[in-house]
C-alpha positions as CSV (number, residue, x, y, z in Angstrom):
1,M,-14.6,-13.0,21.2
2,T,-12.8,-16.1,22.5
3,V,-13.0,-17.9,19.1
4,T,-11.7,-15.0,17.1
5,R,-8.8,-14.3,19.5
6,A,-7.7,-17.9,19.8
7,P,-5.5,-17.9,16.6
8,E,-3.9,-14.7,17.8
9,A,-3.1,-16.1,21.2
10,H,-1.8,-19.3,19.6
11,N,0.8,-17.6,17.4
12,G,0.8,-14.0,18.3
13,T,4.2,-13.2,17.0
14,S,3.8,-14.5,13.4
15,S,0.3,-13.0,13.0
16,H,1.6,-9.6,14.3
17,L,4.5,-9.9,11.8
18,A,2.1,-10.8,9.0
19,Q,-0.1,-7.8,9.9
20,S,2.8,-5.4,9.9
21,V,4.0,-6.8,6.6
22,I,0.6,-6.5,5.0
23,R,0.3,-2.9,6.3
24,G,3.8,-2.1,4.9
25,L,2.8,-3.6,1.5
26,Q,-0.4,-1.5,1.5
27,A,1.6,1.6,2.3
28,V,4.1,0.9,-0.5
29,G,1.2,0.1,-2.9
30,G,-0.5,3.3,-2.1
31,F,2.7,5.3,-2.5
32,L,3.4,3.6,-5.9
33,L,-0.1,4.3,-7.0
34,A,0.2,8.0,-6.0
35,A,3.6,8.2,-7.7
36,A,2.3,6.6,-10.9
37,T,-0.7,9.0,-11.0
38,F,1.6,12.0,-10.4
39,V,4.0,10.8,-13.2
40,S,1.2,10.3,-15.7
41,A,-0.3,13.7,-14.9
42,L,3.1,15.3,-15.2
43,T,3.8,13.6,-18.6
44,G,0.3,14.6,-19.8
45,L,1.0,18.2,-18.7
46,I,4.4,18.2,-20.5
47,A,2.8,16.8,-23.6
48,L,0.2,19.5,-23.5
49,I,2.8,22.2,-23.2
50,T,5.1,20.9,-25.9
51,S,2.2,20.3,-28.4
52,R,1.4,24.1,-28.5
């Protein structure tokens, strides 16, 4: 417990900032992935409709 919490206590502000940045990047990445999936599904649907 003490060993793992030592780096956090040493520079708590920078590690907290890094964690929030990483969480933000993960959220943005997840959103971009969902948007890309939605766009590809939408284009596939449009291609299916127009090919008839």
